[in-house]
CHARMM-style PDB file with segment names, atoms N, HN, CA, C and O in Angstrom:
ATOM      1  N   MET     1     114.325  66.835  -2.003  1.00  0.00      PROA
ATOM      2  CA  MET     1     113.057  67.502  -1.933  1.00  0.00      PROA
ATOM      3  C   MET     1     112.118  66.882  -0.762  1.00  0.00      PROA
ATOM      4  O   MET     1     111.261  67.532  -0.162  1.00  0.00      PROA
ATOM      5  N   ARG     2     112.419  65.543  -0.544  1.00  0.00      PROA
ATOM      6  HN  ARG     2     113.115  65.016  -1.031  1.00  0.00      PROA
ATOM      7  CA  ARG     2     111.576  64.837   0.230  1.00  0.00      PROA
ATOM      8  C   ARG     2     111.962  65.380   1.787  1.00  0.00      PROA
ATOM      9  O   ARG     2     111.060  65.590   2.597  1.00  0.00      PROA
ATOM     10  N   GLN     3     113.186  65.557   2.081  1.00  0.00      PROA
ATOM     11  HN  GLN     3     113.919  65.386   1.422  1.00  0.00      PROA
ATOM     12  CA  GLN     3     113.546  65.937   3.297  1.00  0.00      PROA
ATOM     13  C   GLN     3     112.999  67.352   3.541  1.00  0.00      PROA
ATOM     14  O   GLN     3     112.607  67.628   4.674  1.00  0.00      PROA
ATOM     15  N   ILE     4     112.948  68.167   2.667  1.00  0.00      PROA
ATOM     16  HN  ILE     4     113.266  67.943   1.746  1.00  0.00      PROA
ATOM     17  CA  ILE     4     112.238  69.515   2.830  1.00  0.00      PROA
ATOM     18  C   ILE     4     110.874  69.300   3.225  1.00  0.00      PROA
ATOM     19  O   ILE     4     110.394  69.980   4.131  1.00  0.00      PROA
ATOM     20  N   ALA     5     110.140  68.337   2.576  1.00  0.00      PROA
ATOM     21  HN  ALA     5     110.530  67.784   1.839  1.00  0.00      PROA
ATOM     22  CA  ALA     5     108.748  68.312   2.878  1.00  0.00      PROA
ATOM     23  C   ALA     5     108.529  67.603   4.186  1.00  0.00      PROA
ATOM     24  O   ALA     5     107.462  67.790   4.771  1.00  0.00      PROA
ATOM     25  N   MET     6     109.474  66.778   4.717  1.00  0.00      PROA
ATOM     26  HN  MET     6     110.341  66.626   4.242  1.00  0.00      PROA
ATOM     27  CA  MET     6     109.256  66.181   5.892  1.00  0.00      PROA
ATOM     28  C   MET     6     109.631  67.318   6.933  1.00  0.00      PROA
ATOM     29  O   MET     6     108.921  67.511   7.921  1.00  0.00      PROA
ATOM     30  N   LEU     7     110.719  68.028   6.689  1.00  0.00      PROA
ATOM     31  HN  LEU     7     111.295  67.872   5.887  1.00  0.00      PROA
ATOM     32  CA  LEU     7     110.953  69.221   7.800  1.00  0.00      PROA
ATOM     33  C   LEU     7     109.744  70.042   7.880  1.00  0.00      PROA
ATOM     34  O   LEU     7     109.278  70.287   8.993  1.00  0.00      PROA
ATOM     35  N   ALA     8     109.093  70.568   6.649  1.00  0.00      PROA
ATOM     36  HN  ALA     8     109.472  70.369   5.745  1.00  0.00      PROA
ATOM     37  CA  ALA     8     107.946  71.312   6.821  1.00  0.00      PROA
ATOM     38  C   ALA     8     106.716  70.777   7.551  1.00  0.00      PROA
ATOM     39  O   ALA     8     105.944  71.458   8.226  1.00  0.00      PROA
ATOM     40  N   GLU     9     106.647  69.569   7.344  1.00  0.00      PROA
ATOM     41  HN  GLU     9     107.275  69.016   6.796  1.00  0.00      PROA
ATOM     42  CA  GLU     9     105.499  68.804   8.048  1.00  0.00      PROA
ATOM     43  C   GLU     9     105.866  68.807   9.621  1.00  0.00      PROA
ATOM     44  O   GLU     9     105.020  69.137  10.452  1.00  0.00      PROA
ATOM     45  N   TRP    10     106.977  68.480   9.927  1.00  0.00      PROA
ATOM     46  HN  TRP    10     107.664  68.212   9.252  1.00  0.00      PROA
ATOM     47  CA  TRP    10     107.379  68.359  11.292  1.00  0.00      PROA
ATOM     48  C   TRP    10     107.373  69.793  12.047  1.00  0.00      PROA
ATOM     49  O   TRP    10     107.003  69.858  13.219  1.00  0.00      PROA
ATOM     50  N   SER    11     107.812  70.977  11.309  1.00  0.00      PROA
ATOM     51  HN  SER    11     108.113  70.924  10.356  1.00  0.00      PROA
ATOM     52  CA  SER    11     107.639  72.154  11.929  1.00  0.00      PROA
ATOM     53  C   SER    11     106.317  72.617  12.035  1.00  0.00      PROA
ATOM     54  O   SER    11     106.012  73.258  13.041  1.00  0.00      PROA
ATOM     55  N   SER    12     105.480  72.398  11.158  1.00  0.00      PROA
ATOM     56  HN  SER    12     105.727  71.877  10.340  1.00  0.00      PROA
ATOM     57  CA  SER    12     104.173  72.750  11.337  1.00  0.00      PROA
ATOM     58  C   SER    12     103.406  72.043  12.494  1.00  0.00      PROA
ATOM     59  O   SER    12     102.656  72.691  13.223  1.00  0.00      PROA
ATOM     60  N   SER    13     103.608  70.670  12.657  1.00  0.00      PROA
ATOM     61  HN  SER    13     104.218  70.143  12.065  1.00  0.00      PROA
ATOM     62  CA  SER    13     103.161  69.993  13.698  1.00  0.00      PROA
ATOM     63  C   SER    13     103.468  70.500  15.038  1.00  0.00      PROA
ATOM     64  O   SER    13     102.644  70.574  15.949  1.00  0.00      PROA
ATOM     65  N   GLU    14     104.808  70.877  15.114  1.00  0.00      PROA
ATOM     66  HN  GLU    14     105.478  70.817  14.373  1.00  0.00      PROA
ATOM     67  CA  GLU    14     105.530  71.407  16.347  1.00  0.00      PROA
ATOM     68  C   GLU    14     104.939  72.659  16.646  1.00  0.00      PROA
ATOM     69  O   GLU    14     104.871  73.027  17.818  1.00  0.00      PROA
ATOM     70  N   ALA    15     104.448  73.444  15.601  1.00  0.00      PROA
ATOM     71  HN  ALA    15     104.504  73.145  14.649  1.00  0.00      PROA
ATOM     72  CA  ALA    15     104.110  74.820  15.947  1.00  0.00      PROA
ATOM     73  C   ALA    15     102.530  74.576  16.285  1.00  0.00      PROA
ATOM     74  O   ALA    15     102.005  75.370  17.065  1.00  0.00      PROA
ATOM     75  N   GLY    16     101.792  73.574  15.767  1.00  0.00      PROA
ATOM     76  HN  GLY    16     102.219  72.929  15.133  1.00  0.00      PROA
ATOM     77  CA  GLY    16     100.439  73.538  16.193  1.00  0.00      PROA
ATOM     78  C   GLY    16     100.431  72.847  17.572  1.00  0.00      PROA
ATOM     79  O   GLY    16      99.411  73.102  18.213  1.00  0.00      PROA
ATOM     80  N   ARG    17     101.310  72.040  18.183  1.00  0.00      PROA
ATOM     81  HN  ARG    17     102.138  71.834  17.662  1.00  0.00      PROA
ATOM     82  CA  ARG    17     101.334  71.524  19.234  1.00  0.00      PROA
ATOM     83  C   ARG    17     101.715  72.809  20.386  1.00  0.00      PROA
ATOM     84  O   ARG    17     101.112  72.946  21.450  1.00  0.00      PROA
ATOM     85  N   GLN    18     102.554  73.467  20.036  1.00  0.00      PROA
ATOM     86  HN  GLN    18     103.044  73.355  19.172  1.00  0.00      PROA
ATOM     87  CA  GLN    18     102.854  74.788  20.968  1.00  0.00      PROA
ATOM     88  C   GLN    18     101.747  75.743  20.952  1.00  0.00      PROA
ATOM     89  O   GLN    18     101.575  76.420  21.965  1.00  0.00      PROA
ATOM     90  N   ILE    19     100.953  75.900  19.923  1.00  0.00      PROA
ATOM     91  HN  ILE    19     101.092  75.351  19.099  1.00  0.00      PROA
ATOM     92  CA  ILE    19      99.797  76.866  19.860  1.00  0.00      PROA
ATOM     93  C   ILE    19      98.625  75.926  20.903  1.00  0.00      PROA
ATOM     94  O   ILE    19      97.859  76.557  21.631  1.00  0.00      PROA
ATOM     95  N   ALA    20      98.605  74.878  20.881  1.00  0.00      PROA
ATOM     96  HN  ALA    20      99.227  74.366  20.289  1.00  0.00      PROA
ATOM     97  CA  ALA    20      97.696  74.180  21.705  1.00  0.00      PROA
ATOM     98  C   ALA    20      98.040  74.261  23.064  1.00  0.00      PROA
ATOM     99  O   ALA    20      97.195  74.508  23.924  1.00  0.00      PROA
ATOM    100  N   ASN    21      99.196  74.073  23.307  1.00  0.00      PROA
ATOM    101  HN  ASN    21      99.883  73.872  22.609  1.00  0.00      PROA
ATOM    102  CA  ASN    21      99.713  74.200  24.638  1.00  0.00      PROA
ATOM    103  C   ASN    21      99.570  75.643  25.227  1.00  0.00      PROA
ATOM    104  O   ASN    21      99.319  75.778  26.424  1.00  0.00      PROA
ATOM    105  N   ALA    22      99.720  76.686  24.428  1.00  0.00      PROA
ATOM    106  HN  ALA    22      99.924  76.576  23.455  1.00  0.00      PROA
ATOM    107  CA  ALA    22      99.504  78.045  24.764  1.00  0.00      PROA
ATOM    108  C   ALA    22      98.090  78.194  24.955  1.00  0.00      PROA
ATOM    109  O   ALA    22      97.758  78.908  25.901  1.00  0.00      PROA
ATOM    110  N   ARG    23      97.129  77.638  24.214  1.00  0.00      PROA
ATOM    111  HN  ARG    23      97.399  77.057  23.446  1.00  0.00      PROA
ATOM    112  CA  ARG    23      95.786  78.045  24.383  1.00  0.00      PROA
ATOM    113  C   ARG    23      95.234  77.242  25.782  1.00  0.00      PROA
ATOM    114  O   ARG    23      94.326  77.676  26.491  1.00  0.00      PROA
ATOM    115  N   LEU    24      95.838  76.222  25.977  1.00  0.00      PROA
ATOM    116  HN  LEU    24      96.576  75.870  25.401  1.00  0.00      PROA
ATOM    117  CA  LEU    24      95.496  75.472  27.238  1.00  0.00      PROA
ATOM    118  C   LEU    24      95.827  76.094  28.524  1.00  0.00      PROA
ATOM    119  O   LEU    24      95.060  76.136  29.486  1.00  0.00      PROA
ATOM    120  N   ALA    25      97.093  76.605  28.480  1.00  0.00      PROA
ATOM    121  HN  ALA    25      97.716  76.571  27.698  1.00  0.00      PROA
ATOM    122  CA  ALA    25      97.565  77.555  29.596  1.00  0.00      PROA
ATOM    123  C   ALA    25      96.919  78.796  29.775  1.00  0.00      PROA
ATOM    124  O   ALA    25      96.853  79.295  30.899  1.00  0.00      PROA
ATOM    125  N   PHE    26      96.394  79.392  28.698  1.00  0.00      PROA
ATOM    126  HN  PHE    26      96.448  78.987  27.785  1.00  0.00      PROA
ATOM    127  CA  PHE    26      95.681  80.665  28.709  1.00  0.00      PROA
ATOM    128  C   PHE    26      94.259  80.311  29.241  1.00  0.00      PROA
ATOM    129  O   PHE    26      93.728  81.108  30.015  1.00  0.00      PROA
ATOM    130  N   ASN    27      93.639  79.230  28.898  1.00  0.00      PROA
ATOM    131  HN  ASN    27      94.070  78.583  28.269  1.00  0.00      PROA
ATOM    132  CA  ASN    27      92.335  78.879  29.391  1.00  0.00      PROA
ATOM    133  C   ASN    27      92.309  78.471  30.780  1.00  0.00      PROA
ATOM    134  O   ASN    27      91.334  78.745  31.480  1.00  0.00      PROA
ATOM    135  N   VAL    28      93.386  77.786  31.266  1.00  0.00      PROA
ATOM    136  HN  VAL    28      94.178  77.564  30.697  1.00  0.00      PROA
ATOM    137  CA  VAL    28      93.396  77.416  32.593  1.00  0.00      PROA
ATOM    138  C   VAL    28      93.657  78.484  33.455  1.00  0.00      PROA
ATOM    139  O   VAL    28      93.185  78.512  34.592  1.00  0.00      PROA
ATOM    140  N   THR    29      94.422  79.425  32.971  1.00  0.00      PROA
ATOM    141  HN  THR    29      94.806  79.402  32.048  1.00  0.00      PROA
ATOM    142  CA  THR    29      94.710  80.795  33.851  1.00  0.00      PROA
ATOM    143  C   THR    29      93.515  81.476  33.840  1.00  0.00      PROA
ATOM    144  O   THR    29      93.225  82.019  34.906  1.00  0.00      PROA
ATOM    145  N   GLY    30      92.744  81.596  32.929  1.00  0.00      PROA
ATOM    146  HN  GLY    30      92.980  81.155  32.063  1.00  0.00      PROA
ATOM    147  CA  GLY    30      91.455  82.345  32.903  1.00  0.00      PROA
ATOM    148  C   GLY    30      90.583  81.780  33.924  1.00  0.00      PROA
ATOM    149  O   GLY    30      90.135  82.544  34.779  1.00  0.00      PROA
ATOM    150  N   ALA    31      90.256  80.426  33.952  1.00  0.00      PROA
ATOM    151  HN  ALA    31      90.620  79.805  33.257  1.00  0.00      PROA
ATOM    152  CA  ALA    31      89.466  79.825  34.821  1.00  0.00      PROA
ATOM    153  C   ALA    31      89.892  79.901  36.334  1.00  0.00      PROA
ATOM    154  O   ALA    31      89.095  79.840  37.270  1.00  0.00      PROA
ATOM    155  N   LEU    32      91.175  80.033  36.440  1.00  0.00      PROA
ATOM    156  HN  LEU    32      91.822  80.082  35.680  1.00  0.00      PROA
ATOM    157  CA  LEU    32      91.682  80.239  37.868  1.00  0.00      PROA
ATOM    158  C   LEU    32      91.454  81.438  38.316  1.00  0.00      PROA
ATOM    159  O   LEU    32      91.137  81.587  39.496  1.00  0.00      PROA
ATOM    160  N   LEU    33      91.583  82.596  37.390  1.00  0.00      PROA
ATOM    161  HN  LEU    33      91.841  82.475  36.432  1.00  0.00      PROA
ATOM    162  CA  LEU    33      91.224  83.985  37.855  1.00  0.00      PROA
ATOM    163  C   LEU    33      89.702  84.286  37.952  1.00  0.00      PROA
ATOM    164  O   LEU    33      89.294  85.153  38.726  1.00  0.00      PROA
ATOM    165  N   VAL    34      88.932  83.621  37.225  1.00  0.00      PROA
ATOM    166  HN  VAL    34      89.263  82.917  36.597  1.00  0.00      PROA
ATOM    167  CA  VAL    34      87.529  83.651  37.545  1.00  0.00      PROA
ATOM    168  C   VAL    34      87.130  83.094  38.904  1.00  0.00      PROA
ATOM    169  O   VAL    34      86.478  83.737  39.727  1.00  0.00      PROA
ATOM    170  N   ILE    35      87.571  81.851  39.079  1.00  0.00      PROA
ATOM    171  HN  ILE    35      88.101  81.329  38.411  1.00  0.00      PROA
ATOM    172  CA  ILE    35      87.357  81.253  40.369  1.00  0.00      PROA
ATOM    173  C   ILE    35      87.844  82.226  41.555  1.00  0.00      PROA
ATOM    174  O   ILE    35      87.126  82.405  42.539  1.00  0.00      PROA
ATOM    175  N   GLY    36      88.938  82.766  41.434  1.00  0.00      PROA
ATOM    176  HN  GLY    36      89.521  82.621  40.635  1.00  0.00      PROA
ATOM    177  CA  GLY    36      89.483  83.629  42.479  1.00  0.00      PROA
ATOM    178  C   GLY    36      88.632  84.839  42.657  1.00  0.00      PROA
ATOM    179  O   GLY    36      88.322  85.222  43.785  1.00  0.00      PROA
ATOM    180  N   PHE    37      88.185  85.548  41.405  1.00  0.00      PROA
ATOM    181  HN  PHE    37      88.437  85.237  40.489  1.00  0.00      PROA
ATOM    182  CA  PHE    37      87.243  86.622  41.669  1.00  0.00      PROA
ATOM    183  C   PHE    37      85.962  86.170  42.172  1.00  0.00      PROA
ATOM    184  O   PHE    37      85.387  86.972  42.907  1.00  0.00      PROA
ATOM    185  N   VAL    38      85.426  85.143  41.959  1.00  0.00      PROA
ATOM    186  HN  VAL    38      85.894  84.491  41.362  1.00  0.00      PROA
ATOM    187  CA  VAL    38      84.136  84.614  42.409  1.00  0.00      PROA
ATOM    188  C   VAL    38      84.297  84.581  43.990  1.00  0.00      PROA
ATOM    189  O   VAL    38      83.512  85.068  44.802  1.00  0.00      PROA
ATOM    190  N   HSD    39      85.404  83.947  44.238  1.00  0.00      PROA
ATOM    191  HN  HSD    39      86.042  83.551  43.578  1.00  0.00      PROA
ATOM    192  CA  HSD    39      85.631  83.398  45.905  1.00  0.00      PROA
ATOM    193  C   HSD    39      85.918  84.870  46.538  1.00  0.00      PROA
ATOM    194  O   HSD    39      85.423  85.043  47.652  1.00  0.00      PROA
ATOM    195  N   MET    40      86.634  85.930  45.992  1.00  0.00      PROA
ATOM    196  HN  MET    40      87.037  85.789  45.087  1.00  0.00      PROA
ATOM    197  CA  MET    40      86.772  87.143  46.526  1.00  0.00      PROA
ATOM    198  C   MET    40      85.563  87.965  46.612  1.00  0.00      PROA
ATOM    199  O   MET    40      85.425  88.707  47.584  1.00  0.00      PROA
ATOM    200  N   ALA    41      84.770  87.915  45.794  1.00  0.00      PROA
ATOM    201  HN  ALA    41      84.882  87.312  45.004  1.00  0.00      PROA
ATOM    202  CA  ALA    41      83.326  88.559  45.575  1.00  0.00      PROA
ATOM    203  C   ALA    41      82.407  88.072  46.707  1.00  0.00      PROA
ATOM    204  O   ALA    41      81.600  88.831  47.244  1.00  0.00      PROA
ATOM    205  N   GLU    42      82.568  86.662  47.085  1.00  0.00      PROA
ATOM    206  HN  GLU    42      83.223  86.045  46.649  1.00  0.00      PROA
ATOM    207  CA  GLU    42      81.663  85.928  47.962  1.00  0.00      PROA
ATOM    208  C   GLU    42      82.096  86.410  49.462  1.00  0.00      PROA
ATOM    209  O   GLU    42      81.252  86.725  50.301  1.00  0.00      PROA
ATOM    210  N   ASP    43      83.273  86.430  49.668  1.00  0.00      PROA
ATOM    211  HN  ASP    43      83.958  86.175  48.986  1.00  0.00      PROA
ATOM    212  CA  ASP    43      83.871  86.807  51.078  1.00  0.00      PROA
ATOM    213  C   ASP    43      85.038  87.505  50.988  1.00  0.00      PROA
ATOM    214  O   ASP    43      86.118  86.943  51.171  1.00  0.00      PROA
ATOM    215  N   PRO    44      84.928  88.942  50.666  1.00  0.00      PROA
ATOM    216  CA  PRO    44      86.136  89.764  50.562  1.00  0.00      PROA
ATOM    217  C   PRO    44      87.175  89.774  51.587  1.00  0.00      PROA
ATOM    218  O   PRO    44      88.379  89.648  51.361  1.00  0.00      PROA
ATOM    219  N   VAL    45      86.534  89.960  52.928  1.00  0.00      PROA
ATOM    220  HN  VAL    45      85.557  90.063  53.112  1.00  0.00      PROA
ATOM    221  CA  VAL    45      87.562  89.943  54.079  1.00  0.00      PROA
ATOM    222  C   VAL    45      87.128  88.739  54.820  1.00  0.00      PROA
ATOM    223  O   VAL    45      85.987  88.658  55.275  1.00  0.00      PROA
ATOM    224  N   PRO    46      88.083  87.721  54.966  1.00  0.00      PROA
ATOM    225  CA  PRO    46      87.791  86.668  55.840  1.00  0.00      PROA
ATOM    226  C   PRO    46      87.426  86.927  57.264  1.00  0.00      PROA
ATOM    227  O   PRO    46      88.113  87.656  57.978  1.00  0.00      PROA
ATOM    228  N   GLY    47      86.262  86.283  57.705  1.00  0.00      PROA
ATOM    229  HN  GLY    47      85.703  85.690  57.125  1.00  0.00      PROA
ATOM    230  CA  GLY    47      85.987  86.612  59.119  1.00  0.00      PROA
ATOM    231  C   GLY    47      85.119  87.667  59.336  1.00  0.00      PROA
ATOM    232  O   GLY    47      84.748  87.877  60.491  1.00  0.00      PROA
ATOM    233  N   ARG    48      84.686  88.446  58.334  1.00  0.00      PROA
ATOM    234  HN  ARG    48      84.988  88.276  57.396  1.00  0.00      PROA
ATOM    235  CA  ARG    48      83.843  89.769  58.403  1.00  0.00      PROA
ATOM    236  C   ARG    48      82.698  89.461  57.478  1.00  0.00      PROA
ATOM    237  O   ARG    48      82.876  89.063  56.327  1.00  0.00      PROA
ATOM    238  N   ALA    49      81.445  89.671  58.053  1.00  0.00      PROA
ATOM    239  HN  ALA    49      81.300  89.995  58.988  1.00  0.00      PROA
ATOM    240  CA  ALA    49      80.293  89.636  57.205  1.00  0.00      PROA
ATOM    241  C   ALA    49      80.314  90.559  56.057  1.00  0.00      PROA
ATOM    242  O   ALA    49      80.598  91.741  56.250  1.00  0.00      PROA
ATOM    243  N   CYS    50      79.986  90.034  54.657  1.00  0.00      PROA
ATOM    244  HN  CYS    50      79.756  89.074  54.501  1.00  0.00      PROA
ATOM    245  CA  CYS    50      80.083  90.821  53.709  1.00  0.00      PROA
ATOM    246  C   CYS    50      78.596  91.374  53.362  1.00  0.00      PROA
ATOM    247  O   CYS    50      77.656  90.694  53.773  1.00  0.00      PROA
ATOM    248  N   PRO    51      78.337  92.477  52.687  1.00  0.00      PROA
ATOM    249  CA  PRO    51      76.920  93.009  52.513  1.00  0.00      PROA
ATOM    250  C   PRO    51      76.058  92.088  51.664  1.00  0.00      PROA
ATOM    251  O   PRO    51      74.858  92.345  51.574  1.00  0.00      PROA
ATOM    252  N   ALA    52      76.559  91.063  51.050  1.00  0.00      PROA
ATOM    253  HN  ALA    52      77.535  90.854  51.123  1.00  0.00      PROA
ATOM    254  CA  ALA    52      75.521  90.061  50.459  1.00  0.00      PROA
ATOM    255  C   ALA    52      75.304  88.976  51.334  1.00  0.00      PROA
ATOM    256  O   ALA    52      74.595  88.056  50.927  1.00  0.00      PROA
ATOM    257  N   GLY    53      75.830  88.919  52.558  1.00  0.00      PROA
ATOM    258  HN  GLY    53      76.406  89.667  52.888  1.00  0.00      PROA
ATOM    259  CA  GLY    53      75.596  87.985  53.427  1.00  0.00      PROA
ATOM    260  C   GLY    53      76.331  86.708  53.238  1.00  0.00      PROA
ATOM    261  O   GLY    53      75.823  85.689  53.705  1.00  0.00      PROA
ATOM    262  N   GLY    54      77.356  86.645  52.670  1.00  0.00      PROA
ATOM    263  HN  GLY    54      77.769  87.473  52.291  1.00  0.00      PROA
ATOM    264  CA  GLY    54      78.135  85.540  52.163  1.00  0.00      PROA
ATOM    265  C   GLY    54      78.443  84.772  53.392  1.00  0.00      PROA
ATOM    266  O   GLY    54      78.171  83.573  53.319  1.00  0.00      PROA
ATOM    267  N   ALA    55      78.985  85.227  54.583  1.00  0.00      PROA
ATOM    268  HN  ALA    55      79.206  86.200  54.642  1.00  0.00      PROA
ATOM    269  CA  ALA    55      79.571  84.717  55.757  1.00  0.00      PROA
ATOM    270  C   ALA    55      78.356  84.152  56.517  1.00  0.00      PROA
ATOM    271  O   ALA    55      78.443  83.048  57.057  1.00  0.00      PROA
ATOM    272  N   GLN    56      77.229  84.880  56.574  1.00  0.00      PROA
ATOM    273  HN  GLN    56      77.159  85.776  56.136  1.00  0.00      PROA
ATOM    274  CA  GLN    56      76.050  84.434  57.306  1.00  0.00      PROA
ATOM    275  C   GLN    56      75.396  83.088  56.663  1.00  0.00      PROA
ATOM    276  O   GLN    56      74.946  82.189  57.373  1.00  0.00      PROA
ATOM    277  N   ARG    57      75.394  83.051  55.340  1.00  0.00      PROA
ATOM    278  HN  ARG    57      75.760  83.782  54.763  1.00  0.00      PROA
ATOM    279  CA  ARG    57      74.773  81.853  54.709  1.00  0.00      PROA
ATOM    280  C   ARG    57      75.622  80.776  54.992  1.00  0.00      PROA
ATOM    281  O   ARG    57      75.083  79.686  55.185  1.00  0.00      PROA
ATOM    282  N   ARG    58      77.096  80.878  55.067  1.00  0.00      PROA
ATOM    283  HN  ARG    58      77.534  81.763  54.910  1.00  0.00      PROA
ATOM    284  CA  ARG    58      77.765  79.577  55.348  1.00  0.00      PROA
ATOM    285  C   ARG    58      77.641  79.110  56.796  1.00  0.00      PROA
ATOM    286  O   ARG    58      77.572  77.934  57.152  1.00  0.00      PROA
ATOM    287  N   ALA    59      77.620  80.288  57.658  1.00  0.00      PROA
ATOM    288  HN  ALA    59      77.675  81.243  57.369  1.00  0.00      PROA
ATOM    289  CA  ALA    59      77.548  79.870  59.160  1.00  0.00      PROA
ATOM    290  C   ALA    59      75.965  79.125  59.359  1.00  0.00      PROA
ATOM    291  O   ALA    59      75.755  78.287  60.236  1.00  0.00      PROA
ATOM    292  N   SER    60      75.170  79.480  58.617  1.00  0.00      PROA
ATOM    293  HN  SER    60      75.340  80.160  57.904  1.00  0.00      PROA
ATOM    294  CA  SER    60      73.824  79.038  59.036  1.00  0.00      PROA
ATOM    295  C   SER    60      73.476  77.642  58.298  1.00  0.00      PROA
ATOM    296  O   SER    60      72.454  77.019  58.589  1.00  0.00      PROA
ATOM    297  N   ALA    61      74.395  77.193  57.321  1.00  0.00      PROA
ATOM    298  HN  ALA    61      75.225  77.699  57.085  1.00  0.00      PROA
ATOM    299  CA  ALA    61      74.112  75.973  56.708  1.00  0.00      PROA
ATOM    300  C   ALA    61      74.632  74.841  57.470  1.00  0.00      PROA
ATOM    301  OT1 ALA    61      74.464  73.692  57.061  1.00  0.00      PROA
TER     302      ALA     61
END
């Protein structure tokens, strides 16, 4: 009976670790996507002035 309890405890801790790893990977992926979209919105075509003035702001700074 004790072996079953130890097995159940190990499998639940392993499942918790896998869930934590999946959540971390999901959060990192989401953060990278947000950074990419913000960067793309700031200067959609490199070397070309965007309507919001992103290229001019960087050149004048």
